[in-house]
VEXDREN-2710 file (C-alpha; in Angstrom, 1 decimal):
% VEXDREN-2710
k/r/px/py/pz
1/MET/-54.3/-130.7/68.4
2/GLY/-57.8/-130.5/66.9
3/PRO/-59.0/-129.9/63.4
4/GLY/-57.2/-127.1/61.7
5/ALA/-54.5/-127.0/64.4
6/VAL/-50.9/-126.2/63.3
7/GLU/-47.6/-125.9/65.0
8/ALA/-45.1/-123.1/64.7
9/ASP/-41.6/-124.3/63.9
10/SER/-38.6/-121.9/64.0
11/SER/-36.0/-122.7/61.4
12/ALA/-32.3/-121.9/61.8
13/GLY/-32.9/-118.5/60.1
14/GLY/-35.6/-117.5/62.6
15/GLU/-38.5/-117.8/60.2
16/VAL/-41.6/-119.3/61.6
17/THR/-43.1/-122.0/59.4
18/THR/-46.7/-123.2/59.9
19/ARG/-46.8/-127.0/59.9
20/PRO/-49.9/-129.1/60.4
21/GLN/-49.9/-132.4/62.4
22/ARG/-50.8/-135.8/61.1
23/GLY/-54.6/-136.2/61.6
24/ASP/-55.3/-132.5/61.4
25/GLU/-58.3/-131.4/59.3
26/LEU/-57.7/-128.3/57.2
27/GLU/-59.7/-126.0/54.9
28/LEU/-57.6/-125.5/51.8
29/GLN/-57.8/-123.6/48.6
30/ILE/-56.3/-125.6/45.7
31/GLU/-54.0/-123.6/43.4
32/SER/-52.6/-126.0/40.9
33/LEU/-51.8/-129.7/40.2
34/ALA/-48.5/-131.3/41.0
35/PHE/-46.7/-134.0/39.1
36/GLY/-48.4/-137.1/40.3
37/GLY/-51.9/-135.6/40.2
38/GLU/-52.4/-134.2/43.7
39/GLY/-53.8/-130.7/44.2
40/VAL/-51.4/-128.1/45.6
41/ALA/-52.4/-125.7/48.5
42/ARG/-50.3/-123.4/50.6
43/LEU/-50.7/-122.4/54.3
44/GLY/-50.6/-118.8/55.4
45/GLU/-47.7/-116.5/54.9
46/SER/-45.1/-119.3/55.2
47/GLY/-46.3/-120.9/52.0
48/TYR/-46.0/-124.4/53.6
49/VAL/-47.1/-126.8/50.8
50/VAL/-49.9/-129.3/51.2
51/PHE/-50.4/-131.9/48.5
52/VAL/-54.1/-132.9/48.4
53/ALA/-55.4/-136.1/46.9
54/GLY/-58.9/-135.8/45.3
55/ALA/-58.7/-132.1/44.7
56/ILE/-58.3/-130.0/41.6
57/PRO/-57.4/-126.3/41.0
58/GLY/-60.2/-124.0/42.0
59/ASP/-61.6/-126.4/44.7
60/ARG/-61.9/-125.3/48.3
61/VAL/-61.8/-128.5/50.4
62/ARG/-61.7/-130.0/53.8
63/ALA/-58.8/-132.4/54.0
64/VAL/-57.1/-134.6/56.6
65/VAL/-53.3/-134.7/56.8
66/HIS/-51.9/-138.3/56.6
67/LYS/-48.2/-137.6/56.1
68/ARG/-46.1/-134.6/57.3
69/LYS/-42.6/-133.5/56.4
70/ARG/-40.6/-130.4/57.3
71/SER/-41.4/-128.5/54.1
72/TYR/-44.6/-130.2/52.9
73/ALA/-47.5/-132.5/53.9
74/HIS/-49.8/-134.9/52.1
75/ALA/-53.6/-134.9/52.8
76/ARG/-56.7/-136.5/51.3
77/THR/-59.9/-134.7/50.6
78/LEU/-62.8/-135.4/53.0
79/GLU/-65.3/-132.9/51.5
80/VAL/-65.4/-130.5/48.6
81/LEU/-66.7/-127.3/50.2
82/GLU/-66.7/-125.1/47.1
83/PRO/-66.1/-127.0/43.8
84/SER/-63.9/-125.6/41.1
85/PRO/-65.7/-124.1/38.1
86/GLU/-63.9/-126.8/36.0
87/ARG/-65.1/-129.7/38.1
88/ILE/-67.6/-132.1/36.5
89/PRO/-69.6/-135.0/38.0
90/ALA/-67.7/-138.2/38.6
91/LYS/-68.7/-141.1/36.5
92/ALA/-66.9/-144.0/38.3
93/ASP/-67.6/-144.8/41.9
94/HIS/-64.1/-146.2/42.6
95/PRO/-60.5/-145.0/43.1
96/GLY/-58.0/-145.1/40.3
97/VAL/-59.5/-142.4/38.2
98/ALA/-58.8/-139.3/40.2
99/TRP/-58.9/-137.0/37.2
100/GLN/-62.4/-138.0/36.0
101/VAL/-63.8/-134.8/37.5
102/ILE/-61.7/-132.8/35.0
103/PRO/-63.1/-132.4/31.5
104/TYR/-61.1/-134.6/29.1
105/GLN/-59.9/-131.8/26.9
106/ARG/-58.6/-130.1/30.0
107/GLN/-56.8/-133.3/31.1
108/LEU/-54.9/-133.3/27.8
109/GLU/-53.9/-129.6/28.2
110/ILE/-52.6/-130.2/31.7
111/LYS/-50.6/-133.3/30.7
112/ARG/-49.0/-131.5/27.8
113/ASP/-48.2/-128.5/30.0
114/GLN/-46.6/-130.8/32.6
115/VAL/-44.4/-132.4/30.1
116/GLU/-43.2/-129.0/28.9
117/GLU/-42.8/-127.7/32.5
118/ALA/-40.6/-130.8/33.4
119/LEU/-38.4/-130.4/30.4
120/ARG/-37.9/-126.6/30.9
121/ARG/-37.9/-126.3/34.7
122/ILE/-36.2/-129.6/35.7
123/GLY/-34.1/-130.3/32.6
124/HIS/-33.5/-126.6/31.7
125/LEU/-34.0/-127.6/28.1
126/ASP/-35.3/-125.4/25.3
127/GLY/-35.2/-125.3/21.5
128/PHE/-37.2/-128.5/21.1
129/GLU/-40.5/-129.0/19.4
130/LEU/-43.3/-130.1/21.7
131/GLU/-45.9/-131.8/19.5
132/GLU/-49.6/-131.9/20.3
133/ILE/-50.6/-134.6/22.7
134/LEU/-52.2/-137.7/21.1
135/PRO/-55.6/-138.2/22.6
136/ALA/-56.8/-141.7/23.8
137/VAL/-58.9/-143.8/21.4
138/GLN/-61.2/-144.7/24.4
139/GLN/-61.6/-142.5/27.5
140/TRP/-63.1/-145.4/29.5
141/ARG/-62.8/-149.2/29.5
142/TYR/-59.3/-149.1/27.9
143/ARG/-57.1/-151.2/30.3
144/ASN/-56.1/-154.7/29.3
145/LYS/-54.9/-155.5/32.8
146/LEU/-56.4/-154.8/36.2
147/GLU/-54.9/-155.8/39.6
148/TYR/-57.6/-155.9/42.2
149/SER/-57.1/-156.3/46.0
150/PHE/-59.1/-158.4/48.4
151/GLY/-60.2/-156.9/51.7
152/ASN/-62.4/-157.8/54.6
153/ARG/-65.3/-155.4/55.3
154/ASP/-66.8/-155.3/58.8
155/ASP/-70.6/-155.1/58.4
156/GLY/-71.2/-155.1/62.2
157/ASP/-70.1/-158.6/63.0
158/PRO/-66.2/-158.7/63.3
159/ALA/-66.4/-162.5/63.5
160/ARG/-67.9/-162.7/60.0
161/PRO/-66.3/-160.1/57.8
162/VAL/-67.6/-159.6/54.2
163/LEU/-65.0/-160.3/51.5
164/VAL/-64.6/-157.5/49.0
165/CYS/-62.6/-157.1/45.8
166/GLY/-61.6/-153.7/44.5
167/PHE/-59.0/-151.0/44.8
168/HIS/-57.2/-149.7/47.8
169/ALA/-58.6/-146.4/49.0
170/PRO/-56.2/-143.5/48.1
171/ALA/-53.9/-141.3/50.1
172/GLY/-53.3/-143.2/53.3
173/ALA/-56.7/-144.7/53.9
174/ASN/-56.2/-148.4/54.8
175/SER/-59.1/-150.1/53.2
176/VAL/-60.3/-151.8/50.0
177/ILE/-63.2/-150.2/48.2
178/GLN/-65.7/-152.7/46.8
179/MET/-66.9/-151.9/43.3
180/GLU/-69.8/-153.1/41.1
181/ASP/-68.5/-151.9/37.8
182/CYS/-64.9/-151.0/37.1
183/LEU/-65.1/-148.4/34.3
184/LEU/-61.4/-149.0/33.4
185/ALA/-62.1/-152.7/32.5
186/SER/-64.3/-154.1/29.8
187/GLU/-67.7/-155.7/30.6
188/GLN/-66.1/-159.1/30.1
189/GLY/-63.3/-158.2/32.5
190/ASN/-65.8/-157.0/35.1
191/LEU/-67.7/-160.3/34.7
192/ALA/-64.5/-162.3/35.5
193/ARG/-63.9/-160.2/38.7
194/ARG/-67.5/-160.7/39.9
195/LEU/-67.5/-164.5/39.2
196/ALA/-64.2/-164.9/41.1
197/LEU/-65.5/-162.9/44.1
198/ASP/-68.8/-164.8/44.2
199/TRP/-67.0/-168.1/44.3
200/CYS/-64.6/-166.9/47.0
201/ARG/-67.4/-165.6/49.1
202/ALA/-69.4/-168.9/48.7
203/GLU/-66.3/-170.7/49.9
204/GLY/-66.1/-168.6/53.0
205/LEU/-62.5/-167.3/52.2
206/THR/-61.1/-164.2/53.8
207/ALA/-58.5/-161.7/52.8
208/TRP/-54.9/-161.3/54.0
209/GLU/-54.4/-157.7/55.1
210/ARG/-51.0/-156.3/55.7
211/GLY/-50.4/-155.4/59.4
212/ARG/-53.5/-157.3/60.6
213/GLY/-52.2/-160.8/60.5
214/GLU/-50.3/-162.8/63.1
215/ARG/-47.2/-160.8/64.0
216/GLY/-45.1/-163.4/65.9
217/ARG/-41.7/-162.6/67.2
218/GLY/-38.1/-163.0/66.0
219/ARG/-36.9/-163.9/62.5
220/GLY/-40.1/-166.0/61.7
221/ALA/-42.4/-163.0/62.2
222/ARG/-42.4/-162.0/58.5
223/ASP/-43.5/-165.5/57.5
224/GLU/-46.2/-165.7/60.2
225/ARG/-47.9/-162.6/58.8
226/VAL/-48.4/-164.3/55.4
227/ALA/-49.2/-167.7/56.8
228/PRO/-52.5/-169.5/56.1
229/GLY/-55.5/-168.7/58.2
230/PRO/-56.2/-170.6/61.4
231/ASP/-58.1/-173.2/59.5
232/GLY/-55.2/-173.9/57.2
233/ARG/-56.9/-172.3/54.2
234/ALA/-55.2/-169.7/51.9
235/ARG/-56.0/-166.1/52.5
236/LEU/-56.7/-164.0/49.5
237/ARG/-54.4/-161.1/48.4
238/ASN/-55.1/-160.1/44.8
239/LEU/-57.0/-160.9/41.6
240/VAL/-55.3/-160.1/38.3
241/VAL/-57.5/-160.0/35.2
242/ARG/-55.7/-159.7/31.9
243/GLU/-57.5/-159.3/28.5
244/GLY/-56.4/-159.8/24.9
245/ARG/-58.2/-156.8/23.5
246/HIS/-57.9/-158.1/19.9
247/THR/-58.4/-161.8/20.7
248/GLY/-61.2/-161.4/23.2
249/LYS/-59.4/-163.9/25.6
250/LEU/-59.1/-163.5/29.3
251/GLN/-56.4/-164.7/31.8
252/VAL/-57.3/-164.8/35.5
253/ARG/-54.7/-165.2/38.2
254/ILE/-55.6/-165.4/41.9
255/VAL/-52.8/-164.4/44.4
256/SER/-53.0/-165.7/48.0
257/THR/-50.9/-166.7/50.9
258/PRO/-49.8/-170.3/51.2
259/GLY/-52.6/-172.7/52.3
260/GLU/-55.5/-174.7/51.0
261/LEU/-57.5/-173.4/48.0
262/GLU/-59.7/-175.4/45.6
263/ALA/-58.3/-173.6/42.6
264/GLY/-59.7/-176.2/40.2
265/GLN/-63.2/-175.4/41.4
266/LEU/-62.6/-171.7/40.9
267/ALA/-61.4/-172.4/37.4
268/ALA/-64.6/-174.4/36.7
269/ALA/-66.8/-171.5/38.0
270/LEU/-64.9/-169.1/35.8
271/SER/-65.1/-171.4/32.7
272/GLN/-68.8/-171.9/33.2
273/GLY/-69.5/-168.1/33.4
274/LEU/-67.0/-166.9/30.7
275/GLY/-67.1/-169.8/28.2
276/ASP/-64.7/-169.7/25.3
277/SER/-63.4/-166.3/26.2
278/LEU/-61.4/-167.8/29.2
279/SER/-57.8/-168.5/28.1
280/GLY/-56.3/-169.6/31.4
281/VAL/-56.5/-169.6/35.2
282/LEU/-53.4/-169.4/37.4
283/TRP/-52.8/-169.5/41.1
284/THR/-49.9/-167.6/42.8
285/ARG/-48.9/-168.4/46.4
286/SER/-46.8/-165.6/47.9
287/ARG/-45.1/-165.1/51.3
288/SER/-44.0/-161.6/50.5
289/VAL/-45.0/-158.9/53.0
290/ALA/-45.0/-156.4/50.1
291/GLU/-48.3/-155.6/48.5
292/THR/-47.4/-156.9/45.0
293/THR/-48.6/-159.5/42.6
294/ALA/-45.1/-160.3/41.4
295/GLY/-43.1/-163.2/42.7
296/GLY/-44.2/-166.2/44.6
297/GLU/-45.0/-169.6/43.2
298/THR/-47.4/-169.6/40.2
299/GLU/-49.0/-172.7/38.8
300/LEU/-51.3/-173.2/35.9
301/VAL/-54.7/-174.4/37.1
302/TRP/-56.6/-174.6/33.8
303/GLY/-56.1/-173.7/30.1
304/GLU/-53.0/-171.8/28.7
305/SER/-50.3/-170.1/30.8
306/GLU/-49.8/-167.4/28.1
307/LEU/-52.5/-165.0/26.9
308/PRO/-52.8/-164.8/23.1
309/GLU/-52.9/-161.2/21.8
310/ARG/-52.3/-159.2/18.6
311/LEU/-50.5/-155.9/18.4
312/GLY/-50.7/-154.5/14.9
313/ALA/-49.5/-157.3/12.7
314/LEU/-47.8/-159.1/15.5
315/ASP/-49.0/-162.4/17.0
316/LEU/-48.0/-162.4/20.7
317/ARG/-48.2/-164.6/23.7
318/ILE/-48.0/-162.8/27.1
319/SER/-46.7/-164.6/30.2
320/PRO/-48.5/-163.9/33.5
321/GLU/-46.0/-161.5/35.0
322/ALA/-44.6/-160.1/31.7
323/PHE/-44.8/-156.3/31.1
324/PHE/-47.2/-155.3/28.4
325/GLN/-48.5/-151.8/27.8
326/THR/-51.9/-151.8/29.6
327/ASN/-53.7/-149.8/26.8
328/THR/-53.4/-152.0/23.7
329/GLU/-55.0/-149.6/21.2
330/MET/-52.8/-146.7/22.4
331/ALA/-49.7/-148.9/22.5
332/GLU/-50.1/-149.4/18.7
333/LEU/-50.1/-145.7/18.2
334/LEU/-47.3/-145.1/20.7
335/TYR/-45.1/-147.6/18.8
336/GLY/-46.0/-145.9/15.5
337/ILE/-44.5/-142.7/16.9
338/VAL/-41.4/-144.6/18.0
339/GLY/-41.1/-145.9/14.4
340/GLU/-41.5/-142.4/13.0
341/TYR/-38.8/-140.9/15.3
342/ALA/-36.5/-143.8/14.6
343/ALA/-36.8/-143.1/10.9
344/LEU/-35.3/-146.4/9.8
345/GLU/-34.3/-147.0/6.2
346/GLY/-33.6/-150.7/6.4
347/TRP/-29.8/-150.8/7.0
348/GLU/-29.5/-149.5/10.6
349/ARG/-28.3/-151.4/13.6
350/VAL/-30.8/-150.8/16.4
351/TYR/-30.5/-151.4/20.2
352/ASP/-33.7/-151.8/22.2
353/LEU/-32.8/-151.3/25.9
354/TYR/-35.3/-152.6/28.5
355/SER/-36.9/-154.6/25.7
356/GLY/-39.4/-156.6/27.8
357/ILE/-41.2/-159.2/25.7
358/GLY/-39.9/-157.4/22.6
359/THR/-43.0/-155.5/21.5
360/ILE/-41.0/-152.4/20.4
361/ALA/-38.2/-154.5/18.8
362/LEU/-40.6/-156.7/17.0
363/THR/-42.4/-153.7/15.7
364/LEU/-39.3/-152.0/14.4
365/ALA/-37.4/-155.1/13.2
366/PRO/-38.9/-155.3/9.7
367/LYS/-37.6/-151.8/9.0
368/ALA/-34.1/-152.3/10.5
369/GLY/-31.0/-153.9/9.3
370/GLU/-30.4/-155.7/12.6
371/MET/-32.1/-155.5/16.0
372/TRP/-30.6/-156.2/19.4
373/GLY/-32.5/-156.2/22.7
374/ILE/-31.4/-156.2/26.3
375/GLU/-33.8/-157.2/29.1
376/LEU/-33.1/-158.2/32.7
377/LEU/-35.9/-160.8/33.2
378/GLU/-35.1/-164.1/31.6
379/GLN/-38.7/-165.1/31.1
380/ALA/-39.3/-161.9/29.2
381/VAL/-36.3/-162.6/27.0
382/ALA/-37.7/-166.1/26.3
383/ASP/-41.0/-164.5/25.4
384/ALA/-39.3/-162.1/23.0
385/ILE/-37.3/-164.9/21.3
386/ALA/-40.5/-167.0/20.9
387/GLY/-42.3/-163.9/19.5
388/ALA/-39.6/-163.4/16.9
389/ARG/-39.9/-167.0/15.8
390/ARG/-43.7/-167.0/15.8
391/ASN/-43.7/-163.8/13.6
392/GLU/-40.9/-165.1/11.4
393/ILE/-38.6/-162.2/12.2
394/THR/-35.0/-163.3/11.7
395/ASN/-32.9/-160.1/12.2
396/MET/-33.3/-160.0/16.0
397/ARG/-31.1/-161.1/18.9
398/PHE/-31.7/-160.7/22.6
399/PHE/-29.4/-160.4/25.6
400/ALA/-30.6/-161.3/29.1
401/GLY/-28.9/-159.0/31.6
402/ASP/-28.7/-155.7/33.3
403/THR/-28.3/-152.9/30.8
404/ARG/-25.5/-151.3/32.8
405/LEU/-23.4/-154.5/32.6
406/ALA/-24.6/-156.0/29.3
407/LEU/-24.3/-153.0/27.0
408/PRO/-20.5/-153.0/26.8
409/GLU/-20.5/-156.7/25.9
410/LEU/-23.2/-156.1/23.3
411/LEU/-21.1/-153.3/21.8
412/GLU/-18.2/-155.6/21.5
413/ARG/-20.2/-158.3/19.9
414/ALA/-22.6/-156.4/17.6
415/GLY/-20.8/-153.1/17.0
416/ARG/-21.9/-149.5/17.4
417/PRO/-25.7/-148.9/17.1
418/ASP/-27.1/-146.3/14.7
419/VAL/-30.3/-146.0/16.8
420/VAL/-30.9/-146.7/20.5
421/VAL/-34.5/-147.1/21.8
422/VAL/-35.0/-146.9/25.5
423/ASP/-38.2/-147.6/27.5
424/PRO/-37.1/-147.5/31.1
425/PRO/-39.1/-147.9/34.3
426/ARG/-40.5/-144.8/36.0
427/ALA/-37.2/-144.1/37.7
428/GLY/-35.6/-143.4/34.3
429/LEU/-32.0/-144.1/33.3
430/SER/-29.3/-144.3/35.9
431/LYS/-26.2/-142.2/35.4
432/LYS/-24.2/-145.4/34.6
433/VAL/-26.7/-146.4/31.9
434/ILE/-26.5/-142.8/30.5
435/ARG/-22.7/-143.2/30.4
436/ARG/-23.0/-146.5/28.6
437/ILE/-25.3/-145.0/26.0
438/VAL/-22.8/-142.1/25.5
439/GLU/-20.1/-144.6/25.0
440/ALA/-22.2/-146.4/22.4
441/SER/-22.6/-143.1/20.5
442/PRO/-25.7/-143.7/18.5
443/THR/-26.8/-141.2/15.9
444/ARG/-30.3/-141.2/17.2
445/ILE/-31.9/-141.9/20.6
446/VAL/-35.7/-142.6/20.9
447/TYR/-36.7/-142.3/24.6
448/VAL/-40.1/-143.7/25.6
449/SER/-41.0/-142.3/29.0
450/CYS/-43.8/-142.9/31.5
451/ASN/-42.5/-140.1/33.8
452/PRO/-41.6/-136.6/32.4
453/THR/-39.8/-135.7/35.7
454/THR/-37.2/-138.4/35.0
455/LEU/-37.1/-137.9/31.3
456/ALA/-36.1/-134.3/31.8
457/PRO/-32.8/-134.8/33.7
458/ASN/-32.0/-137.8/31.5
459/ALA/-32.5/-135.7/28.4
460/ALA/-30.4/-132.9/29.9
461/GLU/-27.5/-135.3/30.6
462/LEU/-27.6/-136.5/27.0
463/VAL/-27.8/-133.0/25.6
464/GLU/-24.7/-132.1/27.7
465/ALA/-23.0/-135.1/26.2
466/GLY/-23.5/-133.9/22.7
467/TRP/-27.1/-134.8/21.6
468/VAL/-29.8/-132.4/20.7
469/LEU/-33.4/-132.8/21.9
470/ARG/-35.4/-132.4/18.7
471/LYS/-39.0/-133.1/19.6
472/VAL/-41.3/-134.7/22.1
473/ARG/-44.8/-136.2/21.6
474/PRO/-47.0/-136.7/24.7
475/VAL/-49.4/-139.7/24.3
476/ASP/-52.5/-140.1/26.6
477/MET/-52.3/-143.8/27.5
478/PHE/-54.2/-143.4/30.7
479/PRO/-57.3/-141.1/30.5
480/GLN/-58.9/-140.0/33.8
481/THR/-55.5/-140.4/35.6
482/HIS/-52.4/-138.2/36.0
483/HIS/-50.1/-140.6/34.2
484/ILE/-48.3/-139.3/31.2
485/GLU/-46.5/-141.2/28.5
486/CYS/-44.3/-139.5/25.9
487/VAL/-41.7/-140.1/23.2
488/ALA/-38.6/-138.0/22.8
489/LEU/-36.2/-137.8/19.9
490/LEU/-32.5/-136.9/20.5
491/GLU/-30.0/-136.7/17.7
492/ARG/-26.2/-136.2/17.6
493/GLY/-25.4/-132.5/17.4
END
């Protein structure tokens, strides 16, 4: 089928549904924005939904379908035929900032509306106070951590591809887009990326690309695809640049396949270009077929393995793979809201679930009677304990374990909490964790969420169990993107 072609599919009820094929090009009118940031269009009388990356409400676009399901499809914009009246010129020439064409005040309104819609439509909740969204301190250059991908660009000579370092193209496009200036990173962070890329190009290194390596056969095929290049040299996967926003220090980590790499020379080039701002250089060798910077074998090549940073009054050291909010300035404001909702008076027993390196717990501890944290990753727990010692906080204890299993043991050891703080991954809280929290029966629950569509059902389950959703405050941690952070307060009814 050619551009614009569709197929008619008869459902069991006899209704004919118009469905496009993968690779079809469609002209679409964008009606709204979905959770996740894609534009929403509908086809014909059937109302078949197409989610369109790179489009905003009011746009008329030409888009290509890259994924198709029975009731919906995903497409990416090829051309804006008629721009929305709200559309503004793009400032950045790279992916990762899809909402940059929406005026910032409008971004804030959409995010607040999406939080409310999730709570009311998905969670069937009402009676709560939805506070005004807290705008970002900086609309650009706010991220303290960027994970770039390496790619090979064919400039006409397949035998000599050009190494690039940037972001993956969005919505099914299998390529890495080179950038000159990442407007999410500081000037110093951009310099680190350019220095690393220049050195790698001078060394003649190439990128590992998933699905383009040696495929092999049998059980060893997975390893062959992440093996060194034919010359025995490592192939490049990612470059991770982390910045201490309040210390001015940079940590650079290069991620590659196994193989030979003169990492010491890379560190020397970075040190020469960055001077005293360079804190440490690390090298991770990974055999994983997943496109991730986590895991593998990491070694310190030069400097310190931990990045020094300050968060409010806290003196922190951040391990290479530790979770830390990627917008430092907004994290300080976010944790201020957590403290406001927790309303501690100095005698309470507080549990911090999914505590990470302990940033929330360390922030709240001076106002609590006692603080307990649970975190799955042992290195993060070690970081949290070290952070407590460094900041002379003595009323904190940490458990290393899965919250589902560790919470009953913590209850037996520490006693019932007065306040529980949760900051779970995007998937939210599992039903078993919800049950554990209900069994713990805290007076107050402060829920930090990076995904309102999982906050909503979690909050609904807690309301059904006897808590009341009092208020929710959205916080714009990630301007120019669809991501939404918010804090919710639930109290015993």
